Each structure stands twice: as C-alpha cells, then as structure tokens.
C-alpha positions as CSV (number, residue, x, y, z in Angstrom):
1,X,158.2,117.0,39.1
2,X,160.6,116.6,36.2
3,X,163.5,115.9,38.6
4,X,161.6,113.1,40.2
5,X,160.8,111.6,36.8
6,X,164.5,111.8,35.8
7,X,165.6,110.4,39.2
8,X,163.5,107.2,38.9
9,X,163.8,106.9,35.1
10,X,160.1,107.3,34.4
11,X,158.5,108.6,31.2
12,X,157.5,112.3,31.3
13,X,154.8,113.4,28.9
14,X,154.8,117.0,27.7
15,X,152.4,116.7,24.8
16,X,148.9,118.2,24.5
17,X,146.4,116.9,27.1
18,X,143.9,115.9,24.4
19,X,146.6,113.8,22.6
20,X,147.6,112.1,25.9
21,X,144.0,111.4,26.9
22,X,143.3,109.9,23.5
23,X,146.4,107.7,23.9
24,X,145.2,106.5,27.3
25,X,141.7,105.7,26.0
26,X,143.1,103.8,23.0
27,X,145.4,101.7,25.3
28,X,142.5,101.0,27.7
29,X,140.4,99.8,24.8
30,X,143.1,97.6,23.5
31,X,144.2,96.0,26.8
32,X,140.8,96.1,28.5
33,X,139.2,93.5,26.2
34,X,138.4,90.2,27.8
35,X,140.2,87.4,26.0
36,X,138.1,84.9,24.1
37,X,139.8,82.1,26.1
38,X,141.5,83.3,29.3
39,X,143.3,80.1,29.7
40,X,145.3,80.7,26.5
41,X,147.2,83.4,28.4
42,X,148.7,83.5,31.8
43,X,151.1,81.4,33.8
44,X,148.8,80.1,36.5
45,X,149.0,76.3,37.2
46,X,145.3,76.0,36.1
47,X,146.1,77.7,32.7
48,X,149.1,75.5,32.2
49,X,147.2,72.3,33.1
50,X,144.3,73.1,30.8
51,X,146.7,73.8,27.9
52,X,148.5,70.6,28.6
53,X,145.3,68.6,28.7
54,X,144.1,70.1,25.4
55,X,147.4,69.2,23.7
56,X,147.2,65.7,25.1
57,X,143.6,65.3,23.9
58,X,144.6,66.6,20.4
59,X,147.5,64.1,20.2
60,X,145.2,61.3,21.3
61,X,142.7,62.1,18.6
62,X,145.4,62.3,16.0
63,X,146.6,58.9,17.0
64,X,143.1,57.5,16.7
65,X,142.7,59.0,13.2
66,X,146.1,57.6,12.1
67,X,145.5,54.1,13.6
C-alpha cells in the first residue's frame, strides 16, 4: 500500500485511527455547511451574472443618493 501511495504522490496517514476519524469528522463539519448565499461562491455563469447584477444595482443606488 505504501508503495502505491509513494508512486502517485498521495498522502499516507499512519496516526491513530481515532485521531484520523476525528480529523475527518471535523473537516466534514467545516466543509459540509451550506453557504448562506450560494451565489457568493462558485464560477457558474448564473453566479457571476447574479454578482454582477448586485454590483450594478448597488452602483445605481449610490448614484441616486449622490445625485
């Protein structure tokens, strides 16, 4: 097993199982949370269009206030 890990440059864990399991649970809890606004992240065309529209709306409101 260790030879395969070295061959492909993967990480090989040799620590206690309980420590590794806690690490996995912690990472799942951290990365498994649903973002408050999913369009703030991501590179989909929809996300980019929504962020652009929000910026343009904010700029328009700022112009109205300054006018």
